[in-house]
N, C-alpha and C positions, 0 to 999 in steps of 0.2 A: 561515040567514040569505041568501036572494036577492036577489043584487045586481042593483038595473037596468040592462039593455042600459046604455044611453047611459053610465052612472057604469063600466060596465065599460070601456067603448070609450076613455073618456076615461084611467084607469088605464094600458092598455093604450099609448096613447100618449105617456103619462108615462115610462112604461118603456121606451120607443126610444128618446123624446128625452134621458135622462138617459144610456142605454147611450152615444149620439152624442156627448155634449158628454163622458162620461170617456174614449172613445175619442181627442176633439179634443182631451184635455189628456196624455194620454199620449206620450211622447218613444218613436217605435219604433225599437225597436235592430236592426239589420240589419245587423250587424258583430259579434253575438255568437252564441253557439248554449247552451243550456241543456243541457249535461250531465248524463246520468242525474235527468231531470226528475224520475222518479218517488220521489226518496226526498225532497222536498221535504214540508213538511206539506199542500199541497192541489198535487196532481203537476196538472201545464199550467194551472192557474189561478194559483197564482203567477208563473209565466211570463207568463201575460197581463197582470196586473195590472202587471207592470214592462215592458212593451211589446215582452215579446222574439217574433220571429219564426221561431225554430226550436230544436225542442225533440226529444232523444230517450229513444226507450222499448225496453229491452231483452225479449225475450219468450223464454216456454219455450211449449213445444205440451205441454199437460198434460190429459189425459183429452177431450180433443178443444177444450177452449179454449188461448186467447192470453194465459196469465196475463203480469204485467208485474213484472219482479223482478230482481235481481242476480244472484240465484242461486237455484237450484233451490229450496233449502229454505227460503227466501225467499218462495216463491207462497204467494199465498192463492187460495182459490175467489170467485170475483166481480169481482177485481181484472184485468179482460183488457183488452186495446188497446182494445175496442170500446167498456166504458166509461168507461176513463179517459180514451181520449183523440176516437178516431175520430167518438163521438155527440156530446159536448159542444163539439167542432169542428165538425160539421155544424151543430148549432142555430146557433153563431157564425155563418154561413157566412146561415144564412135569417135570422136577426137585423139581418144588416149588408151586403144587399145584394149575396152573393154574395161577398165578402170576408170573412178573419179580423178584421181592423180595418176599419172603413168605410172605402172609399177606401185600403185598404192592399195592401201588396206582397202575392204570395204568398207562403207560408207552407209551411214544412218541417216535416216529421215524419219525423227518422230514427228507421229500426226496424231494431235490431240483432238476428240471429239467433243466440241464445244455445247452438244443437244445429247438427247439420249440415243444409244447406240441404235435404235430399233428404228430410226429416222436417219442418221448420219452413216452407218455401215453400210447400208447397202447400197446406198450411194459412191461411199469412198469404194467398195470393192468391185462395181462397173466401171470406175475408173480406173484402177490397179490392173485388172486385164488387161488391160489396152498398153500396158509396159513391161508384161512378161519377157521382155529382152533383154531389163534390165535388172528388175526384180529378184530377190531371192525368195525360191518360193520353199514349204511344207509337203511332202508326202511319205505317206506310212512311216512317219517315223523318223524321216531323212530328211536332212536341208540339203538342197542344190543351191548351193552358194553362186549369187552372182553379183554384179558390182554394188548394190544399194539393197541394203536389208529397211523395209519400213515396219515402223513397230508402234503401236496405236495406245496411246495415251488416254484419259482424262474419262468422258462416260463410256466407257467399254464394259464389255463382260463377254468370258471364253466360250459363252452359250451363242454368242453371233456369229461362231465359227459353226457351228452344227449344220452338218448335209456336207460340207465341200470337203472333196477328195483332195483338192490343192488348195492349199491357201497363200494368198501373197504378203502376208504381214504376220507378226509375231505381237506379244501384248506386251504392256510396260506393267512392272508388279508394283507391289508395295514390300514394305519392311515385315509386315504380318505373313506373307508369302512364302517365307523363310521356314516358318513353321510346318507349312503345306507341302512343301518341297514340289510344285508341280515340275512337269519335264521343261532344262532349261531350252528346248527349241520350240517349247509356247511362251515361255517367259525368259526372254534372255539376261534380263536387267531390271533391277529393282529402282525404284524411287521413291525418296521421303523426303519427308517436312522434315526439314533440319529443324525447325523450331518447337515443335512437336515432337522431338525426341531427345534435344541436348538445349543445354542454356548459354553454352560458349554464345557471345556476339562478334568473335572475330577479333577482339582486340588482345594484345597481349597472352601470354599462353594457356591454354584449353585447360581446364580442369582436368584432373586424375579423371574422372568417373566419367564424364565426357568422354573422355578419350580410350579407358578399358571399353566404354558400351559402343564406340567407331568401331574399336579394332573387334569386337565380338561380332558387330553387323556383318564388316568386311570380308573377316576370315570364313562366317558361313555363307556367306554368299557365292566369293571365291569355291569355297570344296562343295556347293551345287553347281556350280559352272556358269555363275552370272557376275554380271558385271554392275556395279553401285555408282548410283547419281542421287543429290542430295539438292531439291530445290528452295526457295524461300529463303535462302541461306546467303553469308555474309559474303559481299563480290569484292574480295581487296587481295594485294599478296602474301599478307599474313595467312589469310584464312587459307588462299591457295597453296600454299606452302606447308600446311599442316595437312590437307587434303592430298596432296602429292606422297609427304613420307607414310603417313598412312595408307597409302598403295589404293584411294578411291578413284574408281576407274575411269569415272567422268564428273570433274568440274563444272557446275553450272554457272555461267555465266554470260552478262550482256554485255561487259568490257571487251570484245574480241581482241583487239590491238595490245590491250592491257596484258593479257593472258598469253598473246602469243608473244610479244617481250620477255615475258615473265619465263616461258618454257627455253626459248633463246637463251636468256642467262644462265638457268638450270641447265642445258646440255654444255 
C-alpha cells in the first residue's frame, strides 16, 4: 500500500519527536563504561537505552573483516564493528543533530585489539577513515571534536600511528603512563587492572592504604588532563559508590541497568 507523502512526513516527525522525548527522559551516564558491551542481548542498544556514553568492543581481523568477540573461537561472520557499532552510531548522530544523544556529550567507543597491532590496526584504520563524518580526529596537536571518539586498547602501540598526519583514534594508557606523561591528545584516559594495584575486593570500607593510592592516581591523572578507569574490578553498588566518591571518571561495569539505577538514585 502506498503511503501519501503528507502522512509519511507526519510519521517521520512523530518518530523524531519520540526519539527526542526518549533521550530527554534518559539520565546520561557519563561516569561509567559498558565493559565488553557486545556480550549483552542487544549490543550497543542496551547501553544506549541505559544512557551510557562509553562502550567497549573487542575485535579480531578475520578474512578481512573486523569481527567483534571476546575470543577468536566466538567470532561470527556479519558481527562486524561496522554493523554492531559504527553504522548504528552514525545513524544516531544523523537523527540527533550531530550527537549520540540530543545535545549530549561526546561518546566513547573503546576498541580492543585482540591481535598484534601490526595485523589489526591497518585494517581498523582503513575502516575508521570511512567514518570521518562522525569521528573526532587529531592533527597538528589539535583535537577536532566530533560526536564519537575512538580509543584503542589491547595490543596497541603508539608507533602504529607513525606517518599519519590525521588520526582518527587515541590510545588507552596504563597507570605507568602517569610517569611518562604523554600528551592527553594521544592518551586521553588510563585503564588500570584493579587487582594489580589494590587489595580491596569491594566489600565493606576500602582500606586506608588503598584509598590513598587511589586518590593519588586520580589526582595525577586529572592534573595531566586524563580520565581514569579500572578493569578487573568489583562490580557492585558498594564499589560503585566508592569510585563515585573518589572521582574515578569511568566505573567499569557489566551491569548496565544496575549502574544506571545507581546514578539515578545518586542524582
